[in-house]
One Martini backbone bead per residue (centre of mass of N, CA, C, O) as a GRO file, in nm:
protein
  328
    1UNK     BB    1   2.258  12.642  10.830
    2UNK     BB    2   2.503  12.775  10.687
    3UNK     BB    3   2.730  12.584  10.818
    4UNK     BB    4   2.627  12.321  10.640
    5UNK     BB    5   2.729  12.429  10.396
    6UNK     BB    6   2.978  12.431  10.176
    7UNK     BB    7   3.034  12.736  10.192
    8UNK     BB    8   3.047  12.741  10.503
    9UNK     BB    9   3.279  12.540  10.531
   10UNK     BB   10   3.484  12.715  10.379
   11UNK     BB   11   3.468  12.960  10.553
   12UNK     BB   12   3.552  12.814  10.816
   13UNK     BB   13   3.831  12.727  10.717
   14UNK     BB   14   3.937  13.013  10.653
   15UNK     BB   15   3.902  13.122  10.946
   16UNK     BB   16   4.120  12.895  11.066
   17UNK     BB   17   4.350  12.993  10.920
   18UNK     BB   18   4.653  13.095  10.902
   19UNK     BB   19   4.860  13.334  10.896
   20UNK     BB   20   5.133  13.443  10.733
   21UNK     BB   21   5.308  13.507  11.010
   22UNK     BB   22   5.243  13.235  11.119
   23UNK     BB   23   5.372  12.982  11.335
   24UNK     BB   24   5.471  12.637  11.361
   25UNK     BB   25   5.508  12.359  11.568
   26UNK     BB   26   5.724  12.084  11.535
   27UNK     BB   27   5.649  11.757  11.651
   28UNK     BB   28   5.817  11.491  11.708
   29UNK     BB   29   5.836  11.160  11.717
   30UNK     BB   30   5.856  10.951  11.990
   31UNK     BB   31   6.088  10.678  12.042
   32UNK     BB   32   6.101  10.510  12.325
   33UNK     BB   33   6.200  10.225  12.246
   34UNK     BB   34   6.471  10.307  12.123
   35UNK     BB   35   6.591  10.442  12.377
   36UNK     BB   36   6.574  10.193  12.558
   37UNK     BB   37   6.743  10.002  12.380
   38UNK     BB   38   6.999  10.182  12.376
   39UNK     BB   39   7.042  10.190  12.681
   40UNK     BB   40   7.066   9.887  12.721
   41UNK     BB   41   7.307   9.840  12.528
   42UNK     BB   42   7.503  10.043  12.661
   43UNK     BB   43   7.500   9.915  12.943
   44UNK     BB   44   7.608   9.638  12.853
   45UNK     BB   45   7.872   9.738  12.726
   46UNK     BB   46   7.988   9.873  12.979
   47UNK     BB   47   7.976   9.613  13.155
   48UNK     BB   48   8.165   9.442  12.975
   49UNK     BB   49   8.415   9.629  12.981
   50UNK     BB   50   8.439   9.634  13.292
   51UNK     BB   51   8.475   9.327  13.326
   52UNK     BB   52   8.732   9.297  13.153
   53UNK     BB   53   8.908   9.514  13.292
   54UNK     BB   54   8.868   9.366  13.593
   55UNK     BB   55   8.990   9.100  13.498
   56UNK     BB   56   9.249   8.904  13.621
   57UNK     BB   57   9.255   8.662  13.408
   58UNK     BB   58   9.376   8.832  13.165
   59UNK     BB   59   9.636   8.979  13.203
   60UNK     BB   60   9.732   9.278  13.094
   61UNK     BB   61  10.039   9.261  13.124
   62UNK     BB   62  10.079   9.037  12.911
   63UNK     BB   63   9.948   9.179  12.678
   64UNK     BB   64  10.145   9.427  12.680
   65UNK     BB   65  10.407   9.252  12.637
   66UNK     BB   66  10.312   9.088  12.353
   67UNK     BB   67  10.188   9.295  12.139
   68UNK     BB   68  10.516   9.400  12.074
   69UNK     BB   69  10.654   9.151  11.997
   70UNK     BB   70  10.865   8.992  11.785
   71UNK     BB   71  10.701   8.728  11.735
   72UNK     BB   72  10.449   8.880  11.638
   73UNK     BB   73  10.578   9.024  11.393
   74UNK     BB   74  10.668   8.770  11.252
   75UNK     BB   75  10.382   8.652  11.219
   76UNK     BB   76  10.267   8.894  11.060
   77UNK     BB   77  10.447   8.868  10.814
   78UNK     BB   78  10.344   8.584  10.734
   79UNK     BB   79  10.043   8.653  10.714
   80UNK     BB   80  10.065   8.870  10.491
   81UNK     BB   81  10.212   8.703  10.268
   82UNK     BB   82  10.005   8.479  10.258
   83UNK     BB   83   9.766   8.650  10.177
   84UNK     BB   84   9.877   8.778   9.921
   85UNK     BB   85   9.974   8.517   9.769
   86UNK     BB   86   9.701   8.361   9.780
   87UNK     BB   87   9.535   8.579   9.629
   88UNK     BB   88   9.706   8.578   9.371
   89UNK     BB   89   9.666   8.281   9.302
   90UNK     BB   90   9.351   8.273   9.322
   91UNK     BB   91   9.291   8.490   9.108
   92UNK     BB   92   9.449   8.389   8.867
   93UNK     BB   93   9.321   8.101   8.865
   94UNK     BB   94   9.021   8.190   8.878
   95UNK     BB   95   9.008   8.324   8.598
   96UNK     BB   96   9.082   8.070   8.440
   97UNK     BB   97   8.847   7.888   8.546
   98UNK     BB   98   8.615   8.075   8.458
   99UNK     BB   99   8.677   8.062   8.154
  100UNK     BB  100   8.656   7.752   8.135
  101UNK     BB  101   8.351   7.737   8.229
  102UNK     BB  102   8.266   7.935   7.969
  103UNK     BB  103   8.343   7.735   7.774
  104UNK     BB  104   8.279   7.533   7.480
  105UNK     BB  105   8.476   7.334   7.594
  106UNK     BB  106   8.427   7.033   7.745
  107UNK     BB  107   8.703   6.981   7.875
  108UNK     BB  108   8.753   7.245   8.021
  109UNK     BB  109   8.489   7.245   8.177
  110UNK     BB  110   8.535   6.980   8.333
  111UNK     BB  111   8.799   7.059   8.476
  112UNK     BB  112   8.682   7.307   8.624
  113UNK     BB  113   8.459   7.156   8.776
  114UNK     BB  114   8.650   6.961   8.928
  115UNK     BB  115   8.814   7.172   9.081
  116UNK     BB  116   8.580   7.301   9.235
  117UNK     BB  117   8.471   7.040   9.366
  118UNK     BB  118   8.724   6.969   9.535
  119UNK     BB  119   8.808   7.260   9.676
  120UNK     BB  120   8.502   7.318   9.777
  121UNK     BB  121   8.431   7.020   9.914
  122UNK     BB  122   8.678   7.064  10.103
  123UNK     BB  123   8.837   7.128  10.371
  124UNK     BB  124   9.089   7.340  10.450
  125UNK     BB  125   9.224   7.174  10.673
  126UNK     BB  126   9.270   6.922  10.502
  127UNK     BB  127   9.448   7.057  10.287
  128UNK     BB  128   9.675   7.148  10.471
  129UNK     BB  129   9.751   6.863  10.578
  130UNK     BB  130   9.808   6.735  10.307
  131UNK     BB  131  10.039   6.928  10.215
  132UNK     BB  132  10.214   6.887  10.477
  133UNK     BB  133  10.194   6.543  10.418
  134UNK     BB  134  10.292   6.467  10.114
  135UNK     BB  135  10.551   6.292  10.179
  136UNK     BB  136  10.379   6.028  10.246
  137UNK     BB  137  10.299   5.985   9.938
  138UNK     BB  138  10.559   6.155   9.819
  139UNK     BB  139  10.902   6.146   9.844
  140UNK     BB  140  10.915   6.231   9.534
  141UNK     BB  141  10.986   6.467   9.275
  142UNK     BB  142  10.900   6.392   8.944
  143UNK     BB  143  11.050   6.484   8.619
  144UNK     BB  144  10.920   6.348   8.309
  145UNK     BB  145  10.856   6.064   8.126
  146UNK     BB  146  10.603   5.883   8.092
  147UNK     BB  147  10.651   5.536   8.125
  148UNK     BB  148  10.950   5.599   8.212
  149UNK     BB  149  11.305   5.645   8.314
  150UNK     BB  150  11.295   5.943   8.244
  151UNK     BB  151  11.469   6.206   8.423
  152UNK     BB  152  11.499   6.557   8.506
  153UNK     BB  153  11.373   6.553   8.810
  154UNK     BB  154  11.486   6.516   9.165
  155UNK     BB  155  11.299   6.559   9.464
  156UNK     BB  156  11.238   6.630   9.779
  157UNK     BB  157  10.941   6.689   9.927
  158UNK     BB  158  11.020   6.817  10.207
  159UNK     BB  159  11.204   7.036  10.078
  160UNK     BB  160  10.985   7.179   9.908
  161UNK     BB  161  10.743   7.125  10.123
  162UNK     BB  162  10.709   7.349  10.316
  163UNK     BB  163  10.504   7.493  10.531
  164UNK     BB  164  10.475   7.754  10.358
  165UNK     BB  165  10.416   7.616  10.082
  166UNK     BB  166  10.172   7.446  10.178
  167UNK     BB  167  10.001   7.686  10.266
  168UNK     BB  168   9.991   7.827   9.990
  169UNK     BB  169   9.858   7.602   9.829
  170UNK     BB  170   9.602   7.565   9.997
  171UNK     BB  171   9.498   7.860   9.989
  172UNK     BB  172   9.513   7.915   9.679
  173UNK     BB  173   9.336   7.679   9.574
  174UNK     BB  174   9.089   7.738   9.745
  175UNK     BB  175   9.045   8.028   9.639
  176UNK     BB  176   9.012   7.962   9.334
  177UNK     BB  177   8.732   7.832   9.358
  178UNK     BB  178   8.587   8.090   9.461
  179UNK     BB  179   8.691   8.305   9.258
  180UNK     BB  180   8.568   8.176   9.004
  181UNK     BB  181   8.270   8.236   9.084
  182UNK     BB  182   8.297   8.539   9.106
  183UNK     BB  183   8.398   8.591   8.818
  184UNK     BB  184   8.166   8.453   8.667
  185UNK     BB  185   7.945   8.641   8.775
  186UNK     BB  186   8.072   8.901   8.659
  187UNK     BB  187   8.074   8.819   8.357
  188UNK     BB  188   7.759   8.758   8.340
  189UNK     BB  189   7.671   9.060   8.411
  190UNK     BB  190   7.754   9.125   8.133
  191UNK     BB  191   7.661   9.224   7.846
  192UNK     BB  192   7.668   9.060   7.543
  193UNK     BB  193   7.692   9.317   7.358
  194UNK     BB  194   7.983   9.393   7.427
  195UNK     BB  195   8.125   9.154   7.291
  196UNK     BB  196   7.998   9.185   7.012
  197UNK     BB  197   8.109   9.467   6.956
  198UNK     BB  198   8.410   9.386   6.976
  199UNK     BB  199   8.401   9.172   6.750
  200UNK     BB  200   8.312   9.375   6.522
  201UNK     BB  201   8.606   9.529   6.563
  202UNK     BB  202   8.824   9.268   6.584
  203UNK     BB  203   8.831   9.142   6.852
  204UNK     BB  204   8.945   8.922   7.057
  205UNK     BB  205   8.854   8.728   7.313
  206UNK     BB  206   9.090   8.797   7.506
  207UNK     BB  207   9.075   9.108   7.466
  208UNK     BB  208   8.781   9.140   7.548
  209UNK     BB  209   8.808   9.033   7.836
  210UNK     BB  210   9.038   9.237   7.929
  211UNK     BB  211   8.902   9.529   7.810
  212UNK     BB  212   8.572   9.487   7.859
  213UNK     BB  213   8.461   9.281   8.071
  214UNK     BB  214   8.631   9.299   8.337
  215UNK     BB  215   8.594   9.604   8.405
  216UNK     BB  216   8.278   9.567   8.442
  217UNK     BB  217   8.294   9.323   8.653
  218UNK     BB  218   8.423   9.467   8.905
  219UNK     BB  219   8.159   9.563   9.045
  220UNK     BB  220   8.091   9.255   9.129
  221UNK     BB  221   8.374   9.148   9.242
  222UNK     BB  222   8.486   9.327   9.475
  223UNK     BB  223   8.310   9.268   9.732
  224UNK     BB  224   8.360   8.953   9.761
  225UNK     BB  225   8.673   8.971   9.734
  226UNK     BB  226   8.714   9.138   9.989
  227UNK     BB  227   8.599   8.922  10.179
  228UNK     BB  228   8.806   8.705  10.100
  229UNK     BB  229   9.055   8.855  10.207
  230UNK     BB  230   8.962   8.865  10.501
  231UNK     BB  231   8.922   8.559  10.526
  232UNK     BB  232   9.218   8.484  10.461
  233UNK     BB  233   9.353   8.620  10.700
  234UNK     BB  234   9.201   8.423  10.908
  235UNK     BB  235   9.280   8.140  10.771
  236UNK     BB  236   9.588   8.142  10.844
  237UNK     BB  237   9.549   8.011  11.131
  238UNK     BB  238   9.541   7.706  11.023
  239UNK     BB  239   9.863   7.674  10.973
  240UNK     BB  240   9.940   7.587  11.268
  241UNK     BB  241   9.923   7.269  11.222
  242UNK     BB  242  10.219   7.305  11.040
  243UNK     BB  243  10.411   7.525  11.136
  244UNK     BB  244  10.422   7.831  10.969
  245UNK     BB  245  10.484   8.091  11.146
  246UNK     BB  246  10.254   8.251  11.230
  247UNK     BB  247  10.069   8.418  11.446
  248UNK     BB  248   9.932   8.168  11.575
  249UNK     BB  249  10.182   7.990  11.612
  250UNK     BB  250  10.332   8.182  11.809
  251UNK     BB  251  10.112   8.192  12.021
  252UNK     BB  252  10.112   7.885  12.085
  253UNK     BB  253  10.405   7.871  12.177
  254UNK     BB  254  10.370   8.054  12.424
  255UNK     BB  255  10.119   7.909  12.574
  256UNK     BB  256  10.283   7.635  12.598
  257UNK     BB  257  10.477   7.769  12.826
  258UNK     BB  258  10.283   7.979  13.016
  259UNK     BB  259   9.960   7.913  13.014
  260UNK     BB  260   9.840   8.189  12.863
  261UNK     BB  261   9.576   8.173  12.668
  262UNK     BB  262   9.394   8.425  12.686
  263UNK     BB  263   9.601   8.657  12.653
  264UNK     BB  264   9.707   8.556  12.373
  265UNK     BB  265   9.436   8.569  12.226
  266UNK     BB  266   9.406   8.874  12.259
  267UNK     BB  267   9.650   8.949  12.092
  268UNK     BB  268   9.547   8.821  11.827
  269UNK     BB  269   9.280   8.979  11.808
  270UNK     BB  270   9.396   9.262  11.788
  271UNK     BB  271   9.551   9.216  11.516
  272UNK     BB  272   9.315   9.121  11.342
  273UNK     BB  273   9.145   9.377  11.371
  274UNK     BB  274   9.349   9.568  11.247
  275UNK     BB  275   9.376   9.429  10.968
  276UNK     BB  276   9.077   9.428  10.886
  277UNK     BB  277   9.042   9.736  10.898
  278UNK     BB  278   9.261   9.799  10.683
  279UNK     BB  279   9.118   9.628  10.449
  280UNK     BB  280   8.843   9.796  10.437
  281UNK     BB  281   8.937  10.057  10.296
  282UNK     BB  282   9.011   9.966   9.998
  283UNK     BB  283   8.741   9.833   9.945
  284UNK     BB  284   8.565  10.087   9.961
  285UNK     BB  285   8.715  10.240   9.737
  286UNK     BB  286   8.670  10.035   9.505
  287UNK     BB  287   8.364  10.034   9.509
  288UNK     BB  288   8.334  10.340   9.434
  289UNK     BB  289   8.500  10.336   9.172
  290UNK     BB  290   8.341  10.094   9.013
  291UNK     BB  291   8.044  10.242   9.084
  292UNK     BB  292   8.057  10.461   8.883
  293UNK     BB  293   7.756  10.537   8.707
  294UNK     BB  294   7.567  10.267   8.823
  295UNK     BB  295   7.563  10.352   9.135
  296UNK     BB  296   7.527  10.435   9.432
  297UNK     BB  297   7.724  10.531   9.664
  298UNK     BB  298   7.877  10.394   9.923
  299UNK     BB  299   7.853  10.455  10.232
  300UNK     BB  300   8.033  10.559  10.502
  301UNK     BB  301   8.028  10.400  10.822
  302UNK     BB  302   8.289  10.425  10.935
  303UNK     BB  303   8.522  10.629  11.078
  304UNK     BB  304   8.760  10.569  10.886
  305UNK     BB  305   8.602  10.596  10.622
  306UNK     BB  306   8.511  10.889  10.666
  307UNK     BB  307   8.798  11.005  10.685
  308UNK     BB  308   8.895  10.919  10.401
  309UNK     BB  309   8.669  11.050  10.241
  310UNK     BB  310   8.721  11.343  10.336
  311UNK     BB  311   9.013  11.360  10.232
  312UNK     BB  312   8.949  11.304   9.933
  313UNK     BB  313   8.763  11.550   9.890
  314UNK     BB  314   8.970  11.768   9.964
  315UNK     BB  315   9.175  11.697   9.747
  316UNK     BB  316   8.982  11.731   9.499
  317UNK     BB  317   8.922  12.040   9.565
  318UNK     BB  318   9.259  12.112   9.597
  319UNK     BB  319   9.362  12.051   9.333
  320UNK     BB  320   9.460  12.117   9.014
  321UNK     BB  321   9.180  12.205   8.916
  322UNK     BB  322   9.126  12.423   9.128
  323UNK     BB  323   9.374  12.596   9.064
  324UNK     BB  324   9.303  12.652   8.769
  325UNK     BB  325   9.034  12.797   8.822
  326UNK     BB  326   9.155  13.027   8.997
  327UNK     BB  327   9.340  13.141   8.774
  328UNK     BB  328   9.103  13.191   8.564
   0.00000   0.00000   0.00000
């Protein structure tokens, strides 16, 4: 009967408690389903790689021959400068359109809304073809006084709008419509008290936007804008329809002659993957830089990102500050 009393129960619990020097073995829960799913996925991946490696229809000799060919590098140069120039045009014009959309002026706001409506509402491929064949709409580009015969400049449209220029206009204007929405969302994410405090110090609206609002909005702007840059790199492949001599245009010219479509597409895919991976590194660095002090740093997930992050940490630990501390 004593064992049924609360005191007896406590005494019994104390009697079965481990001694101070006694250790217990922790047995983790085994998730057999996860291991089976991982094994199945790994087996499928190995089988797919083996199937592609042994597929004679891929003609790996042709892939190896053209992957470092001069025409591929020429196309890569065009793709890279188109991406950089289109993003510069899109970002610069996008900031302007975003500010116009947030303006209290109804005329500016209407013009900005119409710009976004047109260039975001029509397919990019249609815009590229339109600019590429704009000479069919206007044979000459005239600059002068409207409704008069006074002309200051008269140029042939096809001479000015070369395939490269047409591709740049299409990509840049289309990107400006999307970038304006990204920038507008970033500006609206900044607390209104920041601008009010700047105005109370005598700062003008333009200076407030450039020095106070935009630096804080970068934390919201950088991630989607980085994705837009990667998407722009891939969208340059569409300019092949107007023969802009980018990477995809040169690849199409080759397989139109040798009829090796799949091997040449593999060459293009390899280089696009390399470029996209390279663009992901500065995006990750910018996200961590502008996210300092506001949110936990985004962990580096990819092997290249972890390598760059580790190198940056080692440099920061062994930099001038560390050497100064050691001397002190």
